[in-house]
N, C-alpha and C positions, 0 to 999 in steps of 0.2 A: 223214735221221733224226736222226744225231747232232748236227747243228746246232740242231735243235729241242729236243733234250736239254739242250745246252749252254745254250741261252737261258732255258729253263725253271729249270734249276738255279741260274744267275745270278739270275734273278728270286727265287727261294726264298732264296738266301743273303741278298740286300738287304733282303727282307722280314722275315727272321730278325733281322738286325741292328736293323732298326726296333722289333721286338718287345722285344728286349733293352734297348734305350734307353727304350722305353716303360715297361718293367716297372721300370727303374732310376728313372725320373721319379716313377712312382707310389710306389715305396718311400721316395723322399726325403720324401714327405709323410706316409707310413704308419709307416715304421720308423725313420727318422732318416738323418742325413747320412752316417754311415760306412757302414752297411750297403748304402744307395743307391751310394755310391763303390764299395765292393767288388763289387756287381753290374755296375756299369758298367764297371769295370776288367777284372774277371775275364771277363765275357761278351764284351767286345770284344776281348780277347786270344784267347779261345777261338775267336772268330769269324774273327780274323786267321789263326790257324793253319789252320783248317779251309778257309777261302777261298783261302788261299795254296796249299794242296794242289790244290785244285780248278782254280785258275787256271793253276797250272803243267801240270796234265793237259791243260786245254783248249788251252794254247798248243803242247804237244807234239802234240796231235792236228792242230791247224792247220799246223804245220811238216811233219808226216808226209803230210798230205794234199797240200800244195805239192810235196813231193819225188815222191809217186806221180803227181801230175798231169804233172810234168815227164818221166816215163818213158813215158807214153803217147804 
């Protein structure tokens, strides 16, 4: 079950990054270059922070699963 949750959350993370970039592209044509650049940079930075925490948690889970598998 945890593997399914990890794969769904990874999918959600990448879809959210695509949405951030899409909003930045749309705002490039509607609001101008600097607001679009701000959305792109700030959105990508926030996404990197969130996904970094998520990927570290996923990797920690995988390592713990390997350690528990060796005990059995």
